[in-house]
N, C-alpha and C positions, 0 to 999 in steps of 0.2 A: 561235496560236490556232489526202467520198471516204471512204469507210468504211476502217477499219483491218482487214485480214485477220488471221486468227487465227494464221497462219504467221509474219507479221511480229512480232506480239506474243510468241509462243513464241521466236522468234529473238532479239529484245531482251533478253529476261528472261535468256536464257543468256548473252548478250553482256554483261551488266551483271556477272554473276557472274565471267566470263572476264576482264573488264577491270577489276576491282575494285582500286582504289589501295591501296598498302601502308598498313596500319595503323600508328599511333604509340601508344606507351605515354604516357599523359599523367597527370600527378598531378592531385589534387583541387584543390590551391591552390599559390601561389607559395611557395618556402621562406621561412622568418622571417628577417629580417636577421641576418647573422652565421653563418648556416648554411652548410655546406660545399655548393658547387654540383658539379655533374657536368660535365666537359668535353664539348663538343658531340660530339666524335668518339665518346664513350662513351655517348651516349644511344642505347637500344636500340629498333631499329626491327623490327617483326615482320612478315616478308613470308611469310605463311602462304597467301595466297589465290593461286591459279595465275593468272599473267598471259598472256594469249594475245598472240602476236606478229602475228597476222593483222589486217589493216585492216578494222575495222567497216564493212560496206556495208549501206546502207540505201536505200530509196526511199520518201520520205515521201509520202503521200497527197497529191494535187494538189487545190487548192480549185477547185470550180465558181465561175466568175466571170461576172458580167455588169454592165452599166452601166444605170441608170434613165435616164428621158428628162430628168430635172432634173441630171443630171450625177454622181450618187451612184454610187460603185463599191461593188459587193457582192461578199463572198467567202463561199462556204458550204462547210463541212467536215462530211461526215456521219460520224457515229460512233454506231451504235445498240445499244451494249453496255448502256448505261444510260438510263432515260427522263429525260435532262436535256438542257438547251439553254442556252448561254450566248451573249450577243452583246456585241459591243464596237464602239462607234462613236468613231472619232478625227476631229476637225475640225482641220484644220490652220490655223494662224495665230489660233486662238481661245485659246491657251495664255497662261500668265503671262508668257512670254519676250516677248510683245508688248504688255504694259501700256503705257499712255501715260506718258510722263515726269511724275513727280509724283503718280501714282495707283497705285502697287503695290497689288495686291489686287483690281483691277477684274475681272480674268479669273477669278480664284479665287471671288469673291463672286458673280459671275453663275453660274457653274457650281452653286455651293451653294444659290443660291436657286431652281433649276429644280424642287425638289422642295417649294417652300414655297406653292405655289398656281398653278392654271391657270385659263383663262377657264369651266371647268365643275366644277372640284374646288378644295377648300381644303387646306391642308396637312395637317389632320387627315384629311380624307377620303382623300387619297393615302396616308398612313401605315397607314390601315386597311385600304385595299384591297390593298396590297403585302403586308400580313401575312396577310389572307384568302386571297391566291393562292399564299402561300408562296414569294414571289418576293424578290429582292434587286435593288434599283435605286439605282445611286450615280452622282454626276457630280462630276468634279475638273477643274481646270486646274492641274497641279502647277508648282511653281516650277522655273525653268529650262527647261520644256518649251514647244514651239512649239504642242503640241495641247491642246485640251479633250478630255476623255474621259468618255463616258457608257458605263456597263456595266450589263447587265441578265442575270439568269438564273433560272431556274425550271424546272419541271417541263414536259415535252414535251406532256402531255395538256391543259394549260391555256396553252400559249404563245400562243394567239391571244386570250388575255384580257390577259396580262401585257405582251406586246409593244406593244399598243396603248396601254396605260397609260404606258410608257415614252416612246412617241411624242408622247402628249399632253403629257407633262413637257418634252419637248425642243422641240416646236413652238409651245405656247401659254403659256408662263409669264407671270405677270402682275406679279411682283416686288413684292407688296403691302408698303406701307410699315411696317405694324406687324410683319411678319415680318422685313424688313430691319432694323428696330431691335433686334430680339432677337437677329438674327444679329451685329450690330456689338457688342452687349454680349458675346456669347460669344467673339467674335474678341478683343476687348480682354482678357478673363480669360486668354485663351490666350496672349496676348502677354506678359503678365506672369508667366505660369507659364514660358514659354519662356527668360525672362531669368534664371531660377534655374536652368536646365539647362546643365551644362557641354558637353553634347554639341550642343544648338543654339547656344551661343556659339562653339564650335569651328568648326562648320560655316558660320556665318555669316561670322566673320572669315576663314576659309580661302578661301571663295568670293570675298570681296570682295579678298583678296590676289591670287589666281590670274587672276581675271577682270577686275579693273579697273573701267573704265568700261562694260563690255559688259553688257547687260540680264541676264545670266545671274548676275551678282554679287548680284542682289536675291534673298533668301530669305524675305522676310515683309513684310507691310504695316507702316505706321506708325500710330501712334493718330491722326494728323493726315489721313492718307489714308483711312483708315475713316470718319473723320467727314465728309469731304468727298464720298464717293461717294453718289449718290442713286439712287431707283428709275428715274428717267430715264435716267442714264448706263447703268445695267445694261440697260434696254430697247434703247438705241441700240447698245451693244456686241453684244447678242444679234442684232438684225436685221442688222448690218454683218458680223459674224464667224462666226455659225452659218448657214453656207449649204452646200447640198449638194454643189456642184462641189469644194469642199474636203474632202469627207468620204469615210471609208473605213469601210464597215460589214462587220464579220467576225461570222458566226453559225457555231457548232460545236455539235454533239451529235445528238440524236434527231430530225432534221429532214431534208427532201429538199428540193433547190433549186427543183423547181416549186411546192412548198407554201409555200415562203418567198416565191417571187414573187407568188403569190396573196394571202398576207398583207399584204405590202408595198403591193400595189395597192389594199388596203382602207383603208389608212391615210390620215389627212388630207393634203393636198397640201402638199408642202414645195417653195416656190418658189426657183428657182435665181437667180443674179445674175452679174454680170461680175467680182465682187470676187475678187482673186488673194491668196493668201497670200504675204507677203513675209517673209523670214528677215533677222534682223539681220546686220550685218557679221561677217566671220570672226573667231574669237578668236586670240589671239598670245600666246606664252609671255612671262613676265615675266624682264627682264634684271636681274641682279644678286641675290645672296642677301640676303633681308630677314627678320627675326623680329619677329614681333607676339606680345605678351602681353595676355592678356585677365584682368584682376586680379580674382580672388575671394578676398578677404581671409579668411584662416582655413582656406582649404581644404586638406585633408590629402592631396589626390590631384591630379596633373597629368595633363591630357588633352593629347596632341600630335599634329598632323598636319604632314606635310610632303611637298611635291611641286611640280607645275608643269603647265602646258597639255601635252599630247602629241598624240593623234591623234583624227581624226573617224572616223566608222563605215566610211567608204568608202576610208580611207587605205590604200595596199598594206601598210603595217606593221601594220596592225590585229592580224592573225592572230599575227604573231610577239610583239606586246606582250601578247597573252592568254596566251601560254605563259610570257613572261618574268614578267608579274605573278603567275601561279600559283607559279612557283618562288620568288619572293621573299616573297610574304604571301598566298597564295590559300587558306590552310587551316592546320589544326593541324599538318600535317606540314611546313609551308613554312619558309623560313628565318628570318623575323622572329619567329614563334611559338617555333621551337625554341631560338633564341638568346635572346630577351628574357625568355622564360617559363621553358623547361625548364633552361637553363644558368645564367641570371643571377637568375631569381626576381623580376624587376623588375615585372611584369604578369601579370594574368590571360590576357592575349592580345595579340597584335600582328598587325595584317593590312595588305594592301595593296589598292587598288581601282583600275580603270580605267574611266572614264567617257567613252563615245564616242557623239556624237549626230550630227546633221547638221553641227553645229559640233564642233570639237575640244575635248575636256573634259580634265580632270586625270588624271595618274596621281598617286595619293598613297599615303603609308603613315601609319598610325593606331596609337595605342595608349594606354592609360591606366596611370598607374604612381603609386607613392607619391612624396610630394613630395621625400623625401629621396634617390629614386632617379632623379631628373630627369636630372641630369648623365650618370649611367651608362647610362641608357637612350638619350639623344641620342647619346652615343658609339657604341653599338651599332646604332642606326638608320643612322648614318653609315658604320659598318664595312661593313654590309650593303649598302648603296648602291654603296660603293666595290669591294666584293667582286663584285657582279653585272656591274659596268663593266670591272674589271681582269682578271678570271679567267674563262675560259671554263667553263660548267658542264660536269660530267662526263656521259658518255653515260648512265650509270645514272640519275643524278638527272633529266636531261631526259627520258628514256624513261618514268620513273616519273611525271612530272608531266604529260606528254602523254597517257599512258594514263588518268591520272585525270581529266583534261578531257573525253576521249572517253566514259569510263564515265557521268559526270554528264550528257553529253549523250543517251547511250543511254537513261538513266532518264527523262529529260524526255520522251521520246517516247510514253511511255504515258498522258500527260496531254492530253486533248483541247483544254483551254485553251492549253496551251504550243504544240500544233501549230498551233492558230489564230494564235498570236502570231508564229510562224516565218512561216506564210503572209503575214500583214499586213506583216511586216518586208521580204519580198521587193518588196512594192508601195511601202513608204514609202521604202526607199533604192535601189530600182531595181536590186536583185540580180538575178544570173542565175537562171533557174528552177530549175537543179540546184545551187544554192548549198549548201542544206542536205543534199542527197544526198552531196556531195563535201566536206563540213564535216570529217568524221573525218580523211580523207585530207589536207586541208590542214594541219591540226593536226599530225598524225605526221610531215608533211615539214618542219617546223620544225628548222632545225640549230642546234647550240650557237653557230656563227658569227653567225647571224641574232640569236639572243637577245642575244648581247654587243653587236652593232651597235646595235639599238634601245634597249638600256639606255644605252649611250654617247651616242646621239642625243637621248633624250628625258628622262633622269634625269641631269641636269647640276649636280654639287654646289654649284657657284658660283652657279647660278640658283635653287636651292630656296627656296620660299616656306614659311616654318615659323611655325606658330601653336601657342602653348601657352597653356592655361586653367588657372589655379591662382593660389596666393598670390604675387603679384608680388614681395613683399618678400624671398621665400625662392628663388624661380626665376630672377629677373632676373639676380641675379649669376652664377649657373650658366650661364644662356644667353649672356651678354655674350661669352664666348669663341668662340661660333660665328658671331657677327656682330652688327651694329648692331640694337639692340632698341627697338621702339615699344611704349609700354603704353597700354592702353584700359580703360576701365571696363565693366561689364556692359551699360550702354546704348549701347555703341558710340562713345563719346566718348574723345578722346585724353586721357591724364593728363598733368598737368604734373609732371615728375621734379625733384624739389628739387635 
């Protein structure tokens, strides 16, 4: 999430063109069963965009920083190109990762209830005022996150109106019983809808597989926990967790630091306390390959995820993992996509993802395919995992992917909200002040040897946790050859195999 000079903007625009990644010719749909496929070596890649061999050199605008007497840290990034302002408040320790045992959803419900009434405004009044001001105000406590997140945005000419409204929601929620009852009803409906979604079922089972007993394994409340949570519990959580000394406020856009200081001084008092944010224990990779099938009887599609815990955000291997991930499954020109879609026609797309927070998250590969293509797709997933481990990437492929990462980074610098996010990450993770200025050079310095080393270290075939959502009667026999299989129903309960 300092003013962006015009020469920086012009340079970045040209850098994006110069660093554009190679385009890939992609069909509109996978080939039909039985159709002739094209060998991977014959798939045409059109490299029409000129690729600069120079290292992108940038110097990101530095945020003005100060700390209020209550302990709240404030970052300000000036950008006067448009009359817009966005604000983001992170409160460490108030996220879903810290939910009490047996009460999943407490943090999430507390955040959701901030807009449902304050000491001076009803939920209807809040909604009407937000609409009248042309603002957007949201609060969340995402699953797997240690932070609660309050975001607000609007025009700069009335920021002195919508910022106090957001502050009222943050500081003075009343958690009215009638609004809580309505929220509970909506959440239960959402839970039922999620149980019919293969993507939710895949993520739920995969997180449980890789995180085990860690709090990050929890991805949703239960009907029982929703029923148990009371307004008093929400109020207690808010008093104990929503404290300024654990907060980081970032504001970007058409504002000046002195004006922000003055606006903040006029807001209601936010008292500090001695409460400290406590993170859970570190995560650990799971040993031994295991396969979990979530049975959706009659499904014509199989959704697959496979992976294990890899690195946290501060791990020295993080940058090499970013490059490795991009090569294997980071886009439509990556190996998984080219293999499973372009060559074999098993799926509309196959990708990989790296999650790295204050605790180590997983590297995973995912894709959706026809039920009858499950076995072939799994074979190709494993082939690509073995390939990145056993064979060094060629210099041309390595260079192409590193340049694509740098080009994406260059494009992101045109967005004030992204610049603010970068500035906040420096504080959240304790990164060096010049971290983002030197990020392109870090990416471009990654070698083929490093890519292979991290692949061998963090993507271990014998320790892969594999989840498949589909018709168990058809896919379990196919998956049995990859390892021992456990079958679950869509409610997360183990099924007894006859």
